[in-house]
C-alpha positions in Angstrom: 86.2 -26.6 -54.5 88.4 -24.2 -56.5 87.9 -21.4 -54.0 88.9 -23.7 -51.2 92.1 -24.8 -53.0 93.1 -21.1 -53.6 92.4 -20.3 -50.0 94.5 -23.3 -48.9 97.4 -22.3 -51.1 97.3 -18.7 -49.8 97.2 -20.0 -46.2 100.2 -22.3 -46.9 102.2 -19.5 -48.5 101.4 -17.2 -45.6 102.4 -19.9 -43.1 105.6 -20.6 -45.0 106.5 -16.9 -45.0 106.1 -16.7 -41.3 108.3 -19.7 -40.8 111.0 -18.2 -43.2 110.8 -14.9 -41.4 111.3 -16.5 -38.0 114.1 -18.8 -39.1 116.0 -15.9 -40.9 115.7 -13.7 -37.8 117.0 -16.3 -35.4 119.8 -17.3 -37.8 121.0 -13.8 -38.4 120.8 -12.8 -34.7 122.7 -15.9 -33.6 125.4 -15.3 -36.2 125.9 -11.7 -35.1 125.8 -12.7 -31.4 128.6 -15.3 -32.1 130.8 -12.7 -33.8 130.3 -10.2 -30.9 131.1 -12.9 -28.3 134.4 -13.6 -30.1 135.2 -9.9 -29.9 134.3 -9.9 -26.2 136.6 -12.8 -25.5 139.5 -11.2 -27.4 139.0 -7.9 -25.6 138.8 -9.7 -22.2 142.2 -11.3 -23.0 143.5 -7.9 -24.2 144.7 -9.6 -27.4 144.6 -6.4 -29.5 145.5 -8.1 -32.8 142.6 -10.5 -32.3 140.4 -7.6 -31.2 141.1 -5.7 -34.4 140.4 -8.8 -36.5 137.2 -9.4 -34.6 136.0 -5.8 -35.1 136.7 -6.3 -38.9 134.7 -9.5 -38.8 131.9 -7.8 -36.9 131.7 -5.0 -39.4 131.8 -7.4 -42.4 129.1 -9.6 -40.8 127.0 -6.6 -40.1 127.3 -5.4 -43.7 125.9 -8.8 -44.9 123.3 -9.1 -42.2 121.8 -5.6 -42.0 120.0 -5.6 -45.4 118.2 -8.8 -44.5 117.3 -7.5 -41.0 116.2 -4.2 -42.4 113.1 -5.9 -43.9 112.0 -7.4 -40.6 113.5 -5.5 -37.6 113.0 -2.0 -36.2 115.2 0.6 -37.9 116.0 2.4 -34.7 117.7 -0.8 -33.3 119.6 -1.4 -36.6 120.8 2.2 -36.5 121.9 1.8 -32.9 123.8 -1.4 -33.8 125.6 0.5 -36.6 126.6 3.3 -34.2 127.7 0.9 -31.5 129.8 -1.0 -34.1 131.6 2.2 -35.0 132.2 2.9 -31.4 133.7 -0.5 -30.9 136.1 0.2 -33.8 137.2 3.4 -32.2 137.7 1.9 -28.8 139.6 -1.0 -30.2 141.9 1.3 -32.2 142.7 3.3 -29.0 143.1 0.2 -26.8 140.4 1.3 -24.4 139.3 -2.0 -22.9 136.6 -0.9 -20.5 134.8 1.2 -23.1 135.2 -1.6 -25.7 133.8 -4.2 -23.4 130.8 -1.9 -22.6 130.2 -1.4 -26.3 130.4 -5.1 -27.1 128.1 -6.0 -24.2 125.6 -3.4 -25.6 125.9 -5.0 -29.1 125.3 -8.5 -27.6 122.2 -7.2 -25.8 120.9 -5.6 -29.0 121.3 -8.8 -31.0 119.5 -10.8 -28.3 116.8 -8.1 -28.2 116.2 -8.4 -31.9 115.7 -12.1 -31.7 113.3 -11.8 -28.7 111.4 -8.8 -29.9 110.7 -9.9 -33.4 110.1 -13.6 -33.0 106.7 -15.0 -33.8 105.1 -15.7 -30.5 101.7 -15.1 -28.9 103.3 -12.7 -26.5 104.7 -10.5 -29.3 101.4 -10.6 -31.2 99.2 -9.5 -28.3 
């Protein structure tokens, strides 16, 4: 009976870890996607003051989020997000709307990709 109890506790801890992993991933991806969408909207409107604030918010949000995602997401994607965030900053500072929009759209795609690629599903396991 004791062996069964230990096995049950281990199983429950493992199941709880998977749930925590999945919920953290979805929450962090959704937060970053929301920040990127605000930047996209500001760039579309060519409101450069809001664009600069949104880029600042994006960088701050990424600094908070990246350590948590580093444990569960592919490092190549995280590196690509960091580079694209720096590109967005440069485009915003030079008022280059088309390049900034392309950069932000790429960031949005990467945040969606993280959520889809890393979620716990039968498709991703097989």
